[in-house]
C-alpha distance (Angstrom), angle and dihedral (degrees) to the residues before:
residue distance angle dihedral
M1 . . .
I2 3.80 . .
F3 3.79 93.2 .
F4 3.87 96.4 58.3
G5 3.79 101.5 -111.4
G6 3.82 99.8 -21.7
N7 3.76 98.4 -84.8
R8 3.74 111.6 156.9
L9 3.84 94.8 -133.3
N10 3.71 90.3 52.7
K11 3.79 90.8 52.9
Y12 3.81 88.2 56.4
L13 3.76 92.2 47.1
V14 3.80 91.9 52.6
L15 3.86 89.6 49.3
F16 3.79 90.4 49.0
A17 3.81 89.2 49.4
L18 3.79 90.3 51.7
I19 3.78 91.4 49.6
V20 3.80 91.4 52.1
T21 3.83 91.7 46.8
V22 3.87 91.5 50.8
L23 3.78 90.0 47.4
S24 3.79 92.0 51.7
F25 3.81 93.5 47.3
F26 3.75 91.6 46.7
G27 3.82 89.6 50.6
L28 3.75 90.4 50.5
L29 3.76 95.3 48.2
T30 3.80 95.3 46.2
N31 3.87 94.4 37.7
N32 3.79 88.6 -128.4
D33 3.84 115.2 161.8
T34 3.81 95.7 -172.1
L35 3.89 92.2 75.0
L36 3.76 92.3 57.3
P37 3.87 98.2 86.9
F38 3.78 90.1 49.1
V39 3.81 90.9 50.6
L40 3.82 91.4 48.2
F41 3.86 90.4 49.2
G42 3.68 91.5 48.7
S43 3.77 96.2 47.1
G44 3.85 91.0 43.3
I45 3.80 90.8 54.5
L46 3.86 92.4 47.1
T47 3.77 92.0 48.2
L48 3.82 91.2 47.2
I49 3.78 91.5 52.4
S50 3.87 91.0 47.1
G51 3.79 89.9 48.0
I52 3.82 93.3 51.8
S53 3.76 90.8 48.8
E54 3.80 93.2 48.7
L55 3.84 89.3 45.7
R56 3.78 88.4 59.0
K57 3.79 91.9 58.9
K58 3.76 112.3 83.3
Q59 3.89 95.8 -140.7
E60 3.84 97.3 47.8
R61 3.82 103.5 48.4
T62 3.75 95.7 122.0
L63 3.84 90.8 51.2
G64 3.71 90.0 50.2
I65 3.79 92.2 52.2
V66 3.75 90.5 50.8
Y67 3.77 92.8 49.9
I68 3.84 90.7 50.3
F69 3.77 92.6 51.4
T70 3.82 92.1 45.7
S71 3.85 89.3 51.1
L72 3.77 91.2 50.9
I73 3.80 90.6 52.3
A74 3.87 90.9 49.4
L75 3.81 91.3 48.5
S76 3.80 93.5 47.8
W77 3.88 90.1 51.0
G78 3.79 88.6 50.6
I79 3.79 92.7 50.1
D80 3.84 90.2 46.3
L81 3.82 90.8 52.3
V82 3.75 93.4 48.3
I83 3.77 95.3 47.4
F84 3.78 101.0 42.1
F85 3.84 106.5 25.5
V86 3.77 110.9 28.4
């Protein structure tokens, strides 16, 4: 099933991921730099959620920690772009 078991929260996460993907493709096609902070925020939030869910699993703790640190980097880049360039 596309929504990972039919959970309502997972459906919204997939929809949010699709919106972030469409924004990033639209930004690439139009060469629009103003969408980049929103794409970074969105991907950072999605990676943070993935990292927290992987961290809860006992076998995948290292992968969860890597996801969380990657999301913090993406979120900090997004904040930096909003503060200094927009």
